[in-house]
N, C-alpha and C positions, 0 to 999 in steps of 0.2 A: 541271366537277361537283365540288360541295363536301358534306362528310357531316357530318351533325350526330346526335349518339347521346343519345337520350332514356334516361337511365338508371332511370326509375321504370317505362318502358315495355320497357326493355331491346330496342329497337328502333332500327335503323339506318334513317335516312331521307335519300334522297339528293335534292339541291338541284340546282337548274341556276344555272350563275352568273350573277348578274342585276347590272343597276346600282344604284346606292344608291336610286334614285328609283323603282324597280319593287318591287311587294309579293311576298315570297316566299312559295310556296306548296307544301306538301310533292306530290311526285311519286309518289302511294300505289301506283302499280304496280310500282316499284323497289323496294318495300319488303321486308328481309331478315328472315325469322322468327327470334327468339332461340332461342338455343341451350339444348338441353334438358340440358346437362352439369353445370349449377349444381344444388348440395345442396339447397337451398332455394329455391324460386321465390319470386321478389319481394326477394329479399335482396342488396344491391349488394356487400357484401362478400364473398360466396362466388362471386357471379358473376366479380368482378375475380380473386380469389384461386383459383378453380376452373380456370384457363386459362392456367395459369403455363409449360407446356410450348410451348403454341403462341405465347404472347407472346414467350417466349425465342428461339422460331425468327425471329422478325421484329425483334429487338434491342430489344423493350421491357422486358424485364426480365432482370437476369443470371439465367442456368441454376444450379440448385441444385449445389453442390460435393459429393463423396464425400469423408469425410476418409479421410486415407492418414497411416499412421506414417511417423514420419520416422527415429525410431532408438531405441533404448532402452539405458540405461546405469545401472550400479549407483550408487543413491544415496551419496554420501559422507557421513560423519559431521559433523555440523555442531555447533558449540559452542553455537550460538544455540537448538538444540532443547532442550537440557537445563541452563538457567541457572538457579540459584538465587541470590536476592537476600539479601544479608546486612543484616540489620535490627539487628543488637545490636552497640554499639560503643560504646566510652565515649572521652572526650576531656578533654585539660589545657590550660590556656593558661600558658605560660611568658613571660619578658620577650622573649626573642628569637625563640621558635618555640612552635607548638602539637603537642602530641601526641595519634595517635589510636590507641587500642588495640582490636584485633578478636580475641576469644579463638577458637581454631580447635584441637582436637585433634588431635594427629599430623601437624601441618604442616611441613614441610620448606623450606628457603629456596629450592631451586630449582623448587618448584611455584609460587612467589609472583611476581608482576608487578605494578607500581605505575607508573602514569604520573601526570604532574603536569602541569598546566596553570596560567594565571593564575588562574584562580577555579574552578576543577575538579580534583578526586583521583579516580582510578578504581584501583581493588584489585580483581585477578583470582587467586584460588586455584584451582589444579587438581591437586587430591590424586590420587596412584595408585589405580588400580582404581575410584573410586567413577562414572567417566563422567560427572560434573556439574561446572560450572563455577560456582565462588562468586565473586559479583561483588557490590562495593560502589561506588557511584558518590555523591559528595558535592558539591554544586555551593556551594562557599565563600563566605562572608558576605564577604570581605575578601580583597584579591590578594594572591598569595604569590610568593615567589622560588622557581619550580620547578627550578631549576639548583641551587639550596642545600638541597632537601629530599632525604631519603632513608627508607629501611625497613629492618628487619631483623627476623628471628624469633628470637624466646627461649623456648628451652628447648622446642621443637617441640609448644608451646600456644598460643601467641600472638604475634599479627605488630603490632609497634610501628612506627608511621609517625610520622617527625618532619617537620612542615613548617615551612620557614622563612618568617618573615613578612617581608613588604617594608618595613613601618613597626612601630616598635618601641611599638605602641598595645595596650590591652586589649582581648581579642574577647569580648564578650559571647553571641554566637551563632557556632556552627561553620560552620551552611549557611544559604543565603538563603531564606528565607522565600517570596521573592518567585519564586525560580527555577522553571522549569517543566520537567516530566518529558521534552518533547519537545526540551530543549537536548542532550540527549544525542547 
């Protein structure tokens, strides 16, 4: 016995298995009446989705799950939540180095960290009590000598970063205008 479902009529019609040469004629006496559970008669969507529990029993669809609490924990302080971008700085091109000056009132040497890469400079200032990280990221126009570069805090008011050049050529631009923000 084969089963054919006519979605537009919502009827199951049972056919007897026949050879390919015989004509298929529905056996009307064995028709099953459509279910009255559907929300909107005549709508295939509501008929299909209105029978999820019955379909789950026969393995047609996965049963709905109930959310379960896995655990709770106190959220840790993340410096990413309170980052302030430093946008004001000045720079000076020297013969063997480039100096970058960042004014910051009340800064201390232990609150400053600078990382150097071949074409990138990253400055972090973490002042006491503010809860904010002040960050300056520069994608440099030319390669630098990261090992020869350094920084210092000048009179609790300014961070001076000395970038050592790989080649003694003039820098007309400090940052690469083609660098993307996604390069961080």
